[in-house]
C-alpha positions in Angstrom: 13.6 10.9 159.7 14.4 11.2 156.1 16.9 9.5 154.5 18.6 12.5 153.4 18.4 14.3 156.7 20.3 10.9 158.2 22.7 11.5 155.2 23.1 15.5 156.3 23.9 14.4 159.6 26.2 11.3 158.9 28.0 14.4 156.7 27.7 17.0 159.8 29.4 14.1 162.0 32.0 13.3 159.1 33.3 17.0 159.0 33.2 17.7 163.1 35.5 14.6 163.2 37.7 16.2 160.3 38.0 19.0 162.5 39.0 17.2 165.3 41.7 15.8 163.1 42.7 19.0 162.1 43.1 20.1 165.7 45.2 17.2 166.6 47.1 17.5 163.9 48.3 21.2 165.3 48.8 20.0 168.8 51.3 17.1 167.8 53.0 19.9 165.1 53.1 22.7 168.0 54.0 20.3 170.7 57.6 21.5 171.7 56.4 25.2 170.6 56.9 27.8 173.8 53.4 29.1 175.4 51.2 26.6 172.7 47.4 26.0 174.5 46.3 22.4 173.8 43.3 23.1 171.1 40.4 21.2 172.4 37.4 20.0 170.6 33.8 19.8 171.6 30.4 18.9 169.7 27.4 20.1 170.2 23.9 18.6 168.7 22.2 21.1 166.3 18.4 21.1 165.4 17.4 19.4 162.9 20.2 17.1 162.6 24.2 18.3 162.6 26.6 18.8 165.0 28.3 22.3 165.7 32.4 22.5 166.4 34.0 24.3 168.6 37.3 24.4 168.8 39.4 26.4 172.2 43.0 26.8 172.8 43.4 25.7 176.7 46.1 26.4 178.7 47.2 22.8 179.0 50.6 21.4 177.4 50.3 18.5 174.7 50.2 15.0 175.8 51.1 12.7 173.2 48.9 9.9 174.8 45.8 12.1 174.7 46.3 13.0 171.4 47.1 9.7 170.1 43.9 8.4 172.1 41.4 11.5 170.2 43.1 10.3 167.2 41.7 6.7 167.1 38.5 7.9 169.1 38.4 10.2 165.9 38.7 7.3 162.9 36.2 5.4 164.5 33.8 8.0 164.7 34.2 8.7 160.8 34.1 5.6 160.4 30.6 5.4 161.6 29.4 8.3 160.4 31.0 7.0 156.5 29.2 3.9 157.2 26.1 5.7 158.1 26.0 7.6 154.9 26.9 5.1 152.6 24.0 3.1 153.8 21.7 6.3 153.2 23.0 6.6 149.7 22.1 2.7 149.4 18.9 2.9 150.6 18.2 6.4 148.4 19.2 4.1 145.2 17.3 0.8 146.1 14.0 4.0 146.5 15.2 5.7 143.0 14.8 2.2 140.9 11.9 1.0 143.1 10.2 4.4 141.8 11.8 3.9 138.2 10.0 0.1 137.7 
């Protein structure tokens, strides 16, 4: 796997977690809205490297404990992807400096 593919995968993961955080925010904001169905986010791996996000409304109500747990998981996943992206960018910089020398 190339460095650019690694950074692309990490970026795709960060975008997916951003979509998930948006769905969680909508769930919390609309928790007391009559007839509101909780938004559920699901991920699917896409070749060659990336994540496809699906956000679907359900007939379930909003549970704040579930939303908080999902938000913590989203934060950790985003941070992990950001760390991979930064590492890939650092490796790219090292390779470019070696090429110039």
